[in-house]
C-alpha positions as CSV (number, residue, x, y, z in Angstrom):
1,X,-20.8,6.1,38.0
2,X,-23.4,3.5,37.3
3,X,-27.1,4.3,36.1
4,X,-28.4,3.8,39.5
5,X,-26.5,6.4,40.9
6,X,-27.6,9.3,38.6
7,X,-31.1,8.3,39.1
8,X,-30.8,7.9,42.8
9,X,-28.9,11.3,42.9
10,X,-31.6,13.4,40.6
11,X,-34.1,11.8,43.2
12,X,-37.1,12.5,40.7
13,X,-40.4,10.5,40.6
14,X,-40.5,8.0,38.1
15,X,-43.8,9.4,36.8
16,X,-41.5,12.6,35.5
17,X,-38.7,10.4,33.7
18,X,-39.8,9.8,29.8
19,X,-38.2,7.4,27.8
20,X,-35.8,9.5,26.3
21,X,-34.6,11.3,29.5
22,X,-34.2,7.6,30.9
23,X,-31.7,7.1,27.9
24,X,-29.8,10.1,28.6
25,X,-29.1,9.2,32.2
26,X,-28.3,5.3,31.3
27,X,-24.7,4.3,30.9
28,X,-24.2,2.4,27.6
29,X,-23.4,-1.4,27.7
30,X,-21.2,-3.5,26.4
31,X,-23.2,-4.9,23.7
32,X,-21.5,-4.3,20.3
33,X,-24.9,-4.2,18.2
34,X,-26.3,-1.4,20.5
35,X,-26.0,2.0,18.7
36,X,-25.7,4.9,21.1
37,X,-26.6,8.4,20.8
38,X,-23.5,10.9,20.4
39,X,-25.4,14.1,19.4
40,X,-28.7,15.1,19.0
41,X,-31.3,17.9,18.6
42,X,-34.8,17.1,19.3
43,X,-37.7,19.0,19.7
44,X,-41.5,17.7,20.3
45,X,-44.9,19.5,20.4
46,X,-43.0,23.0,20.8
47,X,-46.6,24.5,22.1
48,X,-48.3,21.4,23.0
49,X,-48.7,19.6,26.5
50,X,-46.6,17.0,25.4
51,X,-43.6,19.5,24.4
52,X,-39.9,17.8,25.0
53,X,-36.6,19.3,24.1
54,X,-32.8,17.8,24.0
55,X,-29.5,18.9,22.7
56,X,-26.7,16.6,23.2
57,X,-23.0,16.5,22.8
58,X,-20.8,13.7,23.6
59,X,-17.2,14.7,25.2
60,X,-13.9,12.6,25.8
61,X,-13.2,13.2,29.4
62,X,-11.3,11.6,31.9
63,X,-12.4,9.9,35.3
64,X,-16.4,10.5,35.7
65,X,-15.9,11.4,39.2
66,X,-14.8,14.8,38.5
67,X,-17.2,16.2,36.4
68,X,-18.9,19.3,37.2
69,X,-22.0,20.7,34.7
70,X,-20.4,24.1,36.1
71,X,-17.4,23.2,33.8
72,X,-19.5,22.8,30.3
73,X,-20.7,25.7,28.9
74,X,-21.8,23.6,26.0
75,X,-25.0,22.6,28.3
76,X,-26.7,25.9,27.2
77,X,-25.6,25.9,23.4
78,X,-25.8,22.2,22.2
79,X,-23.0,22.0,19.7
80,X,-19.1,22.4,20.0
81,X,-18.9,25.7,18.2
82,X,-21.5,28.3,18.9
83,X,-21.1,31.2,16.3
84,X,-17.7,31.8,14.5
85,X,-14.7,33.5,16.4
86,X,-14.0,37.0,16.0
87,X,-10.4,37.8,14.2
88,X,-9.7,41.3,13.4
89,X,-5.5,40.9,13.0
90,X,-3.8,38.7,10.2
91,X,-3.2,35.5,12.2
92,X,-5.5,36.0,15.0
93,X,-7.1,32.6,14.7
94,X,-3.6,31.0,15.6
95,X,-4.5,28.5,18.6
96,X,-7.8,28.1,18.0
97,X,-9.1,24.7,18.6
98,X,-12.7,24.0,19.1
99,X,-13.3,21.7,22.0
100,X,-16.0,20.8,24.4
101,X,-14.7,22.9,27.2
102,X,-11.1,21.7,26.6
103,X,-12.4,18.0,25.7
104,X,-12.5,16.5,22.4
105,X,-15.4,15.5,21.0
106,X,-17.0,12.2,18.7
107,X,-18.9,14.8,16.5
108,X,-18.4,18.1,15.2
109,X,-21.3,20.4,15.4
110,X,-21.3,24.5,14.6
111,X,-24.4,26.5,15.3
112,X,-25.5,30.0,15.7
113,X,-29.4,29.4,16.8
114,X,-30.2,29.8,13.2
115,X,-28.3,27.2,11.1
116,X,-26.4,23.8,12.4
117,X,-23.9,22.1,10.9
118,X,-22.8,18.1,12.0
119,X,-20.0,16.0,10.8
120,X,-17.9,13.1,12.6
121,X,-15.0,14.4,14.2
122,X,-11.9,14.3,11.5
123,X,-9.5,12.7,14.0
124,X,-12.1,9.9,14.7
125,X,-13.0,9.0,11.1
126,X,-9.3,9.0,10.3
127,X,-8.1,7.2,12.9
128,X,-10.7,4.1,12.4
129,X,-10.3,4.5,8.6
130,X,-14.0,5.3,8.2
131,X,-15.3,6.6,4.8
132,X,-18.5,9.0,4.1
133,X,-21.1,9.0,1.9
134,X,-23.9,11.3,1.5
135,X,-27.8,10.3,1.2
136,X,-31.0,11.6,0.8
137,X,-31.5,14.3,-1.4
138,X,-32.9,17.4,0.6
139,X,-33.0,15.5,3.9
140,X,-29.2,14.5,3.5
141,X,-27.6,12.5,6.1
142,X,-23.9,11.3,6.3
143,X,-23.2,7.5,6.6
144,X,-19.5,6.3,7.9
145,X,-18.1,2.7,6.6
146,X,-15.5,0.9,7.4
147,X,-14.9,0.0,4.0
148,X,-12.0,-2.3,4.8
149,X,-14.4,-5.1,5.9
150,X,-16.6,-4.0,5.3
151,X,-18.8,-2.6,8.2
152,X,-21.5,-0.1,6.9
153,X,-23.1,2.6,8.7
154,X,-20.5,2.7,11.6
155,X,-21.7,6.4,12.5
156,X,-24.6,8.3,10.7
157,X,-26.7,11.2,11.2
158,X,-28.6,14.3,9.6
159,X,-25.8,16.8,8.3
160,X,-27.4,20.2,8.9
161,X,-30.7,21.6,10.2
162,X,-32.0,25.2,10.3
163,X,-34.3,27.0,12.9
164,X,-36.6,30.0,12.3
165,X,-40.1,29.9,15.0
166,X,-39.4,25.9,14.7
167,X,-36.7,23.4,13.9
168,X,-36.4,22.4,10.1
169,X,-36.0,18.7,11.5
170,X,-34.5,16.5,14.6
171,X,-30.8,15.9,14.4
172,X,-29.7,12.4,15.5
173,X,-26.0,11.3,15.5
174,X,-25.7,7.0,16.3
175,X,-22.7,5.4,16.3
176,X,-21.4,1.8,16.5
177,X,-20.6,0.7,20.1
178,X,-18.0,-1.4,19.3
179,X,-16.3,1.5,17.1
180,X,-17.0,3.9,19.8
181,X,-15.7,2.0,22.9
182,X,-12.5,1.2,20.4
183,X,-11.9,5.2,19.6
184,X,-12.4,5.8,23.7
185,X,-10.0,2.6,24.6
186,X,-7.7,4.2,22.2
187,X,-7.5,7.4,23.6
188,X,-8.0,6.4,27.1
189,X,-11.2,8.7,27.4
190,X,-14.6,8.2,28.8
191,X,-17.6,8.9,26.5
192,X,-19.8,11.7,28.4
193,X,-23.4,12.7,27.7
194,X,-23.1,16.7,28.0
195,X,-27.2,18.0,27.3
196,X,-29.7,20.3,28.2
197,X,-33.3,18.3,28.7
198,X,-36.5,20.2,29.0
199,X,-40.2,18.8,29.0
200,X,-43.8,19.7,30.5
201,X,-44.5,16.7,33.0
202,X,-47.3,16.0,34.9
203,X,-47.7,17.4,38.4
204,X,-48.0,14.7,40.9
205,X,-48.3,15.1,44.4
206,X,-44.6,14.5,44.8
207,X,-43.9,17.3,42.7
208,X,-46.4,19.9,44.2
209,X,-44.6,19.0,47.5
210,X,-41.2,20.2,45.7
211,X,-42.3,23.2,43.8
212,X,-44.0,24.4,47.5
213,X,-46.0,27.8,47.3
214,X,-43.4,29.6,45.3
215,X,-44.1,27.1,42.3
216,X,-40.5,26.7,42.0
217,X,-37.7,24.2,42.7
218,X,-33.9,24.2,42.3
219,X,-31.3,21.5,42.9
220,X,-27.9,22.5,42.0
221,X,-25.4,20.6,43.8
222,X,-21.9,22.3,44.4
223,X,-19.5,20.7,41.9
224,X,-22.8,18.5,41.0
225,X,-22.8,17.0,37.6
226,X,-26.5,18.1,37.0
227,X,-28.5,21.3,37.8
228,X,-32.3,20.6,38.2
229,X,-35.1,23.3,37.7
230,X,-38.8,22.7,37.8
231,X,-41.5,25.7,38.0
232,X,-45.0,26.1,37.1
233,X,-45.3,28.7,33.9
234,X,-48.4,29.3,31.7
235,X,-50.4,27.2,33.4
236,X,-47.9,23.7,32.9
237,X,-45.2,22.6,34.9
238,X,-41.8,22.5,32.9
239,X,-38.8,20.3,34.0
240,X,-35.5,21.7,33.0
241,X,-31.8,19.7,33.5
242,X,-28.6,20.8,32.5
243,X,-26.3,17.5,32.5
244,X,-22.9,15.6,32.5
245,X,-23.3,12.1,32.2
246,X,-20.4,9.7,31.7
247,X,-22.2,7.0,29.3
248,X,-19.2,5.0,27.8
249,X,-16.3,3.6,29.7
250,X,-13.2,3.0,27.7
251,X,-13.7,-1.1,27.4
252,X,-13.7,-3.0,24.3
253,X,-16.7,-5.0,23.3
254,X,-16.3,-8.7,22.7
255,X,-15.7,-9.0,19.2
256,X,-16.1,-12.0,17.0
257,X,-12.9,-14.3,17.1
258,X,-12.0,-17.5,15.0
259,X,-9.9,-18.5,17.6
260,X,-11.1,-21.1,20.1
261,X,-13.9,-22.2,17.1
262,X,-14.4,-26.4,17.1
263,X,-14.9,-28.1,13.6
264,X,-16.2,-31.2,12.7
265,X,-13.3,-33.9,12.2
266,X,-11.0,-31.7,14.2
267,X,-10.0,-32.7,18.3
268,X,-9.8,-29.5,20.4
269,X,-10.1,-26.0,19.6
270,X,-8.8,-24.5,16.4
271,X,-7.1,-21.0,16.0
272,X,-5.2,-19.6,13.0
273,X,-1.5,-21.0,14.1
274,X,-3.0,-24.4,14.1
275,X,-4.9,-24.2,11.0
276,X,-2.0,-22.8,9.0
277,X,0.0,-25.9,10.2
278,X,-2.3,-28.5,9.1
279,X,-1.0,-30.6,5.9
280,X,-3.6,-33.6,5.9
281,X,-6.7,-32.5,3.9
282,X,-8.9,-31.8,6.2
283,X,-12.5,-31.1,4.6
284,X,-15.3,-29.0,6.2
285,X,-18.6,-29.0,4.7
286,X,-20.9,-26.1,4.8
287,X,-24.1,-25.5,4.0
288,X,-24.2,-23.2,0.7
289,X,-26.6,-20.8,2.8
290,X,-23.5,-19.6,3.8
291,X,-23.1,-18.0,0.4
292,X,-26.4,-15.6,0.8
293,X,-24.9,-13.2,2.9
294,X,-22.6,-12.5,-0.1
295,X,-24.7,-13.0,-3.2
296,X,-27.1,-10.4,-1.9
297,X,-25.0,-7.5,-1.5
298,X,-22.7,-5.8,-4.6
299,X,-20.1,-5.2,-2.3
300,X,-18.9,-8.5,-2.6
301,X,-17.8,-10.8,-5.4
302,X,-19.3,-14.2,-5.8
303,X,-19.1,-15.3,-9.7
304,X,-18.8,-19.0,-9.6
305,X,-15.8,-20.2,-11.5
306,X,-15.2,-23.7,-13.0
307,X,-11.9,-25.2,-12.9
308,X,-10.5,-28.4,-13.3
309,X,-14.1,-29.9,-13.5
310,X,-15.3,-28.3,-10.5
311,X,-17.3,-25.7,-9.5
312,X,-15.5,-22.9,-7.0
313,X,-17.6,-19.9,-5.5
314,X,-15.2,-17.7,-3.4
315,X,-16.6,-14.9,-1.9
316,X,-14.3,-11.8,-2.0
317,X,-14.2,-8.2,-0.9
318,X,-12.8,-5.4,-3.1
319,X,-9.4,-6.9,-3.3
320,X,-9.3,-7.1,0.5
321,X,-9.8,-10.4,1.1
322,X,-11.4,-13.7,-0.2
323,X,-12.3,-17.0,0.4
324,X,-10.3,-19.9,-1.7
325,X,-11.0,-23.3,-2.2
326,X,-14.9,-23.2,-1.6
327,X,-16.0,-26.3,-4.2
328,X,-19.7,-26.8,-4.2
329,X,-20.4,-30.7,-4.0
330,X,-24.5,-32.1,-3.8
331,X,-26.9,-30.1,-4.2
332,X,-26.5,-27.7,-1.2
333,X,-23.2,-28.3,-0.1
334,X,-19.6,-26.4,0.1
335,X,-16.6,-28.5,0.7
336,X,-13.4,-26.2,2.0
337,X,-10.4,-27.2,3.6
338,X,-10.1,-25.8,7.1
339,X,-6.6,-24.4,6.0
340,X,-8.0,-22.4,3.2
341,X,-11.1,-20.9,6.0
342,X,-8.5,-19.5,8.3
343,X,-6.5,-17.8,5.5
344,X,-6.2,-14.1,6.0
345,X,-9.6,-12.4,6.1
346,X,-11.8,-10.6,8.9
347,X,-12.3,-13.3,11.8
348,X,-16.0,-12.6,11.4
349,X,-16.3,-14.4,8.0
350,X,-14.8,-17.5,9.4
351,X,-17.0,-17.2,12.4
352,X,-20.1,-16.6,9.8
353,X,-18.7,-19.6,7.7
354,X,-18.7,-21.6,11.3
355,X,-22.5,-21.3,11.7
356,X,-23.3,-22.9,8.2
357,X,-21.0,-26.2,9.2
358,X,-22.8,-29.5,8.5
359,X,-22.2,-32.1,10.8
360,X,-20.4,-35.5,9.2
361,X,-23.1,-37.6,9.9
362,X,-25.5,-35.6,7.4
363,X,-23.0,-35.2,5.0
364,X,-22.9,-39.0,5.1
365,X,-26.5,-39.3,4.3
366,X,-26.2,-36.5,1.3
367,X,-25.5,-37.5,-2.4
368,X,-22.5,-35.7,-2.9
369,X,-23.0,-36.1,-6.7
370,X,-26.4,-34.5,-7.0
371,X,-26.3,-31.6,-9.5
372,X,-26.1,-27.9,-7.7
373,X,-27.8,-25.1,-8.9
374,X,-24.5,-23.8,-10.6
375,X,-24.3,-26.8,-12.7
376,X,-28.0,-26.4,-13.7
377,X,-27.5,-23.0,-15.1
378,X,-24.4,-24.2,-16.9
379,X,-26.3,-26.7,-18.6
380,X,-29.2,-24.4,-19.4
381,X,-26.5,-21.9,-20.9
382,X,-24.6,-24.8,-23.1
383,X,-28.2,-25.5,-24.5
384,X,-29.4,-21.9,-25.4
385,X,-25.8,-21.5,-27.0
386,X,-26.3,-24.9,-29.2
387,X,-29.8,-23.2,-29.8
388,X,-28.1,-19.9,-30.8
389,X,-25.5,-21.4,-32.8
390,X,-28.3,-23.5,-34.6
391,X,-30.6,-20.4,-35.4
392,X,-27.4,-18.6,-36.4
393,X,-26.4,-21.3,-38.8
394,X,-30.0,-21.4,-40.7
395,X,-30.3,-17.6,-40.7
396,X,-27.0,-17.6,-42.7
397,X,-27.7,-20.5,-44.9
398,X,-31.2,-18.7,-45.5
399,X,-29.7,-15.8,-46.7
400,X,-31.4,-13.7,-43.9
401,X,-28.5,-12.3,-41.9
402,X,-25.3,-13.4,-40.5
403,X,-26.0,-13.3,-36.3
404,X,-23.8,-14.3,-34.0
405,X,-24.5,-16.2,-30.6
406,X,-24.3,-13.0,-28.8
407,X,-26.7,-11.2,-31.1
408,X,-29.3,-14.1,-30.0
409,X,-28.6,-14.6,-26.6
410,X,-26.3,-11.8,-25.5
411,X,-23.8,-14.6,-24.5
412,X,-20.4,-15.2,-26.5
413,X,-18.8,-18.6,-26.6
414,X,-15.6,-16.8,-26.7
415,X,-15.9,-14.2,-24.0
416,X,-17.0,-17.3,-21.7
417,X,-13.8,-18.9,-22.7
418,X,-11.7,-15.8,-21.5
419,X,-13.3,-14.4,-18.8
420,X,-16.0,-17.6,-17.6
421,X,-19.0,-15.8,-15.9
422,X,-17.7,-12.5,-15.2
423,X,-19.0,-10.5,-17.8
424,X,-22.6,-11.7,-17.5
425,X,-23.9,-11.4,-13.9
426,X,-27.4,-12.4,-14.6
427,X,-25.9,-15.8,-15.0
428,X,-24.8,-15.6,-11.2
429,X,-28.1,-14.2,-10.1
430,X,-29.7,-16.9,-11.6
431,X,-27.1,-19.5,-9.7
432,X,-28.0,-17.9,-6.5
433,X,-28.5,-20.3,-3.4
434,X,-31.6,-22.4,-4.0
435,X,-32.1,-23.9,-0.9
436,X,-34.9,-27.0,-0.9
437,X,-36.9,-24.9,1.5
438,X,-37.1,-22.0,-0.9
439,X,-40.3,-20.1,-0.7
440,X,-42.9,-19.7,-3.5
441,X,-42.3,-16.4,-4.1
442,X,-38.3,-17.1,-4.6
443,X,-39.4,-19.9,-6.8
444,X,-41.3,-17.7,-9.0
445,X,-38.9,-15.0,-9.1
446,X,-36.2,-17.7,-10.1
447,X,-38.6,-19.0,-13.0
448,X,-38.7,-15.4,-14.2
449,X,-35.2,-15.1,-14.7
450,X,-35.0,-18.5,-16.4
451,X,-37.6,-17.3,-18.7
452,X,-35.9,-13.7,-19.3
453,X,-32.3,-15.6,-19.6
454,X,-33.5,-16.8,-23.6
455,X,-36.0,-13.9,-24.2
456,X,-33.0,-12.0,-25.7
457,X,-33.6,-13.8,-29.0
458,X,-34.9,-11.2,-31.7
459,X,-38.5,-11.5,-32.6
460,X,-37.7,-10.6,-36.3
461,X,-34.9,-13.1,-36.7
462,X,-37.4,-16.1,-35.6
463,X,-40.2,-14.5,-37.9
464,X,-37.8,-13.9,-40.9
465,X,-37.1,-17.5,-40.5
466,X,-40.5,-18.7,-40.2
467,X,-41.7,-16.4,-43.3
468,X,-39.5,-19.1,-45.5
469,X,-41.8,-21.7,-44.2
470,X,-44.4,-20.8,-46.9
471,X,-47.1,-19.8,-44.6
472,X,-49.0,-16.5,-44.5
473,X,-47.5,-13.9,-42.5
474,X,-50.7,-12.6,-41.4
475,X,-51.7,-15.9,-39.8
476,X,-48.9,-15.3,-36.7
477,X,-48.2,-11.4,-37.1
478,X,-48.9,-10.9,-33.5
479,X,-47.1,-13.9,-32.2
480,X,-44.0,-13.2,-29.9
481,X,-40.8,-15.4,-29.6
482,X,-42.2,-18.4,-27.9
483,X,-45.1,-19.3,-30.5
484,X,-42.6,-18.2,-33.2
485,X,-40.2,-20.9,-31.6
486,X,-43.0,-23.5,-32.0
487,X,-44.0,-22.7,-35.1
488,X,-40.1,-23.2,-36.2
489,X,-40.0,-26.3,-34.3
490,X,-43.2,-27.7,-36.1
491,X,-41.6,-27.1,-39.6
492,X,-38.0,-28.7,-38.3
493,X,-40.5,-31.9,-37.3
494,X,-41.9,-32.0,-40.6
495,X,-38.4,-31.4,-42.9
496,X,-36.6,-33.7,-40.6
497,X,-39.5,-36.5,-40.7
498,X,-39.1,-35.9,-44.5
499,X,-35.6,-35.9,-44.5
500,X,-35.6,-32.8,-46.5
501,X,-33.0,-29.9,-46.8
502,X,-33.5,-25.7,-46.4
503,X,-34.0,-25.7,-49.7
504,X,-37.2,-27.3,-49.4
505,X,-38.3,-25.4,-46.2
506,X,-41.6,-24.0,-47.8
507,X,-42.1,-27.3,-49.5
508,X,-45.5,-29.3,-48.2
509,X,-46.1,-26.7,-45.5
510,X,-49.4,-27.3,-43.4
511,X,-51.6,-24.8,-41.6
512,X,-51.5,-26.9,-38.7
513,X,-47.4,-26.0,-38.3
514,X,-48.7,-22.4,-37.2
515,X,-51.7,-23.6,-34.8
516,X,-50.4,-26.9,-33.5
517,X,-48.9,-27.2,-30.0
518,X,-45.8,-28.9,-29.9
519,X,-45.3,-30.8,-26.4
520,X,-41.6,-30.9,-26.6
521,X,-41.9,-27.2,-26.0
522,X,-44.6,-27.0,-23.3
523,X,-42.2,-26.4,-20.7
524,X,-41.3,-23.3,-22.1
525,X,-45.3,-22.5,-22.3
526,X,-45.5,-23.2,-18.5
527,X,-42.6,-21.6,-17.2
528,X,-43.6,-18.6,-19.3
529,X,-47.3,-19.1,-17.0
530,X,-45.3,-19.1,-13.8
531,X,-43.2,-16.0,-14.4
532,X,-46.3,-14.3,-14.1
533,X,-48.1,-16.3,-11.1
534,X,-47.0,-14.1,-8.6
535,X,-49.9,-12.2,-9.5
536,X,-52.6,-15.2,-9.4
537,X,-53.5,-17.0,-6.9
538,X,-51.7,-19.8,-5.2
539,X,-53.5,-22.5,-7.1
540,X,-52.4,-21.3,-10.4
541,X,-49.2,-22.3,-9.6
542,X,-49.5,-25.8,-8.2
543,X,-52.1,-26.4,-11.7
544,X,-49.3,-24.9,-14.0
545,X,-46.7,-27.3,-12.1
546,X,-48.9,-30.7,-12.3
547,X,-49.7,-29.8,-16.0
548,X,-46.0,-29.8,-16.3
549,X,-45.5,-33.4,-14.5
550,X,-44.7,-32.2,-11.3
551,X,-45.6,-33.6,-8.0
552,X,-47.2,-31.2,-5.7
553,X,-46.6,-33.1,-2.6
554,X,-42.7,-32.7,-3.2
555,X,-43.0,-28.8,-2.2
556,X,-44.4,-29.6,1.4
557,X,-41.4,-28.0,2.5
558,X,-40.1,-26.1,-0.1
559,X,-39.8,-25.3,-3.6
560,X,-36.3,-26.2,-4.2
561,X,-37.3,-29.5,-6.4
562,X,-39.7,-27.7,-8.2
563,X,-37.1,-25.3,-9.2
564,X,-34.9,-28.6,-10.4
565,X,-38.0,-30.0,-12.1
566,X,-38.3,-26.7,-14.2
567,X,-34.5,-26.1,-14.8
568,X,-34.5,-29.7,-16.5
569,X,-37.9,-29.6,-18.2
570,X,-36.5,-25.9,-19.6
571,X,-32.9,-27.5,-20.8
572,X,-34.8,-30.8,-22.4
573,X,-37.0,-28.2,-24.6
574,X,-34.3,-26.6,-25.7
575,X,-31.8,-29.5,-26.4
576,X,-34.6,-30.4,-28.6
577,X,-35.0,-27.8,-30.8
578,X,-31.1,-27.5,-31.1
579,X,-30.9,-31.2,-31.8
580,X,-33.5,-30.5,-35.1
581,X,-31.7,-27.8,-36.4
582,X,-28.2,-29.8,-36.2
583,X,-30.0,-32.8,-37.8
584,X,-31.3,-30.6,-40.7
585,X,-27.8,-29.0,-40.5
586,X,-26.3,-32.2,-41.5
587,X,-28.4,-32.8,-44.2
588,X,-28.4,-29.4,-45.8
589,X,-24.0,-28.9,-45.8
């Protein structure tokens, strides 16, 4: 039955049909992203002029033409099971099977006029392989996910409500059109709305003619799909409608398919069989923003790995599926063989990759050897590890303890060797996709992460080393790690310029070592300024970058190049300090 038939047969003026009633009378289309309402209990403006109420259940029925509202008692109660069965004898419950007048249902609902509870039908969630979770504290909702893909929020709604003079809250259950239709198709059934609707309406001339002198209009076709009652009551005009509407047909939504896609360098459409038969390397280049969907969702694993000199980043999901051999090339490209793309995984993931394909003519104009964000993070990490090794040696040589690199920056070389970046998710976060077009706020957030990566170096260790330099500790007692590091750099420069060893750390010290700015560490100070720049004006960001030596004209299309520059400058600063310690260490052994 089409939408036009429902409206035509009801024969109500448009002014009487509210958006909610219109939705109840309108069949659901084939859009897979639509989320039809499958159960509801709604009340608005209970004693006011805009009063509106509806309760709804969805039943699985046969052909729509045979439906009669007289056959569905649930239109009055709005739940699958009203009250509880009376059982006086042992075994008296045998044969009891909740249903919507003999039909299966989408949402299992129970109520007794005071308390109501709702769950997705057991058969439905088991057949579709859905997993429930409960959220919301006191206002709890049930959400069902398909964790095999994953697909979140396949169905969701309130878990319970109560009624005492007024409803504690409205209840609305919605479900993915794609999954609902799949279930109906498997059953060979129609999704039928069984509902009661009432509302105060404006009494237009057309309504007045219907009411006549009696002030009452009743339309109840024999074996019809609806019963309509309109009456004047308490100075208002009340419309009531009991109805069964066939809303969802057992037709499948069009699903995303990897079969038939066209790829650069491959003649004709490609399906799984053809891709699997490819023997020759068929490199496909993807924009690395393909990774953003996975990097920004903790359900996926996207940790970069370095193998045979190449960095790979293969999104995977909970052991269910994985991309393979996705190699980073150039600044923002991923190279992967077509055969690898079509290896077992949901088709929608292959389609997602296809939407990020980069045409060959653009690849030809790209420097495939330009450093990418993961390589920059690795260089920064290596510089910090060298610095940590140097500080560990210096601390030990001065008899101030024996810290490890893990004690100093929270990263262990041994663990890196054994497990790569897996134990350190902060590295993966820092190495997330950084497009050239990244916004200023994204840039500032990444600068904050760069700064915080090395801030694990304990102030106490730096302070104890600086204390050995012969200066009055009171002159720098309020200094943080960055200024303490600058004092250390100044002390190291004095020792190395005079070819001294750690034995003479305090010899010839100068007060200027406390106050002088070290130009080699300027990038660290300016990055610290950028860390909080999001609380300042936009001008402070450009001013800070300009002082760092960056050409702000390069940010016209985004802050990606600015981030590259900040990375490079910070790496250079840490390498400088580590080299100064190495020079001192070479003479002190």
